[in-house]
C-alpha positions, -999 to +999 in steps of 0.1 A: -100+027-240-084+012-209-069-022-214-076-052-191-046-063-171-036-093-149-065-115-141-092-092-155-094-061-133-101-030-152-089+005-143-118+030-142-101+064-141-070+081-153-052+108-132-024+132-140+012+124-130+046+139-140+053+112-166+019+114-181-017+103-172-019+070-154-049+046-152-061+036-118-090+019-099-110+043-077-133+027-052-159+050-037-179+045-004-216+043-006-220+064+026-222+102+027-189+119+023-165+135+026-142+105+033-105+100+041-084+087+012-061+057+009-037+050-019-034+013-025-001+001-040-001-031-061+020-061-056+042-074-085+012-088-103-001-054-111-037-043-116-056-075-106-090-085-093-074-089-059-062-053-060-097-042-068-112-064-041-089-047-015-098-012-027-135-021-026-131-034+010-115-001+020-144+018+003-168-004+023-152+009+055-156+045+044-123+053+026-120+068-009-094+042-022-073+048-053-051+020-067-027+032-094-020+009-123+018+012-121+022-009-153-004+011-171+016+037-190+029+021-222+042-014-230+035-035-200+067-056-198+088-024-200+066-008-173+070-039-151+108-038-153+109-001-146+086-004-116+105-033-101+138-015-105+123+016-089+112-005-059+148-015-052+164+018-063+143+042-042+138+064-072+118+063-104+085+072-120+066+048-097+072+071-067+060+101-086+029+081-097+021+071-061+026+107-049+004+119-078-023+095-067-021+110-032-024+145-047-053+134-069-072+122-038-063+154-018-078+175-047-110+155-048-137+175-030-151+142-016-119+136+003-113+151+038-076+156+030-064+129+054-048+102+034-032+068+042-010+045+022-013+008+019+006-019+000+014-056-002+047-073-011+064-050-037+037-024-029+046-026+008+082-019-001+071+013-018+050+021+013+080+019+036+101+040+013+074+067+012+063+067+048+091+091+060+085+117+033+058+137+050+030+129+025+008+104+043-010+104+077-006+066+082+010+037+064+001+000+062+029-022+049+022-059+046+052-082+041+074-056+025+111-054+021+129-029+043+139+004+026+175+011+018+178+037+045+165+023+077+175+055+095+148+074+076+121+053+092+127+072+124+109+101+106+080+079+094+043+085+098+026+058+120+029+023+106+009-009+108+027-039+093+022-076+090+046-104+082+046-142+080+073-161+099+074-187+070+079-160+043+105-171+017+106-137+000+112-113+029+143-123+049+138-135+085+138-108+111+122-082+089+094-075+114+119-070+142+141-048+120+111-026+112+101-025+148+135-014+159+138+013+132+105+028+141+112+026+178+143+048+174+120+076+162+092+069+187+069+063+157+035+049+166+034+014+152+017-020+153+041-046+138+031-083+140+046-115+127+023-144+123+040-178+130+021-201+107+019-183+074+042-172+046+043-145+019+011-130+005-012-145+032-036-115+028-038-118-010-061-140-031-045-149-063-075-158-083-056-185-103-074-218-111-073-244-083-049-269-101-022-242-100-025-232-064-002-260-054+026-241-071+018-211-049+018-233-018+052-248-027+065-212-030+050-203+003+023-181-012-011-189+002-040-169+015-049-176+051-082-162+064-076-161+102-043-142+099-056-120+070-086-110+090-066-102+121-042-081+099-072-063+084-086-056+119-053-041+130-050-020+099-085-006+102-078+002+139-048+023+128-067+039+100-095+048+123-070+064+147-052+085+121-076+091+093-111+091+108-104+111+139-081+141+146-047+124+152-021+133+179+011+148+168+038+124+155+073+127+139+068+140+104+035+158+110+049+191+101+060+177+067+025+165+060+010+199+069+036+216+046+027+192+018-010+200+021-004+237+019+022+236-009 
């Protein structure tokens, strides 16, 4: 039986990965398939109702969305520590688990084989680490830390990313740094910094109202106008690279090789 994590979201599948089967939440469109796929990478809170909401929204737009439960294999505190360490170290089971999620979608007959990657906060950090590896057709990284190797981003798949100028987690200038790194590789990109919001402005915490003041003091607060604009930009990029035959971009050969391997 799958356990309930975080604020009550429940994984509904398990898929194979190198370190052992991992739970995940799979959101399926109601329209006729096949559909492009999207791997949705959690923030530090793990498998939450918000992660399921995001996956459901992607499914509502016609994407087969899989959110791995990166804390779902074994004792949760130990999994959390290992995943957070992997985020900063650029290596670890979490990368294999995300890649395995991509492969699981690619092997689903309901998937077209075009697959994107999306993440928030810690998840966006994973996205930026994985975007140059030739596995995904497009990446959406929202308020993520820059990868250790900025030079690798020149080989990235197309990227759409969003930041808040009042973010107290991601250092100032992160949007500009990402823009510059992608520009060096002529990577198609849409990077935007919103002046009036901080960290996690696209995420709904689900915590009781009396405690939201703590989030606001920490600079964590959902803001609908900026969130919806970021979603609109994300879906425009996904439409371009997942729903229609995309133009060639740096790293395309790697993606084609990964599909045939």
